[in-house]
C-alpha positions, 0 to 999 in steps of 0.5 A: 523491509524487503524488496518493496520500495519505501516512500515518505511524506516528501515522495508520496505525491509524486509516486502515488498521487501522480502515478499513471498506474494504480498504487497500493500503499502498505502503511506499516511500522517496524514494531508491528508483527501483523505488518511483518506477517503481511510483508510476504503476501504484499511482496508476492502481489507486487511481483504478480502485478509488475506493470499493472500496479505499483506497490510501496511501503510507508512507515507510519512512525516517520511519515505522520503527515501522510498517515494522518491525511489518510486517516490511518488508525491501525497498521497494517493498512493497505490503501489502493489509489487510482488516479490519485484517489483512495478507492479501497482500504483494508486494515489488519492482516488480510489474506491474499484473496481479499486483497486480490478481490479489492484490487482486481476490479481496478486493473485495466486488463 
């Protein structure tokens, strides 16, 4: 799925909930065309946010527990976690500007 590291049910707590930086999780699926359209935007943001925000992908089909725990009903869904808490949620193919508007207030400048 590109250059963004994938996480799963087993690694979610360590990589997301215990992370010191804000974490954007891209909940998606291989069969999801809007997810594939969103991939280049998320990859671009991940490069721009190096050292500020961690970005991970999570496949909803193979990680049902985490998907259900966070009430992800549609893909793609982006959830921003700060100090282990979900603070922003965007569902569907959202433009880069919308993602920036949601995430930037949570960044330590």
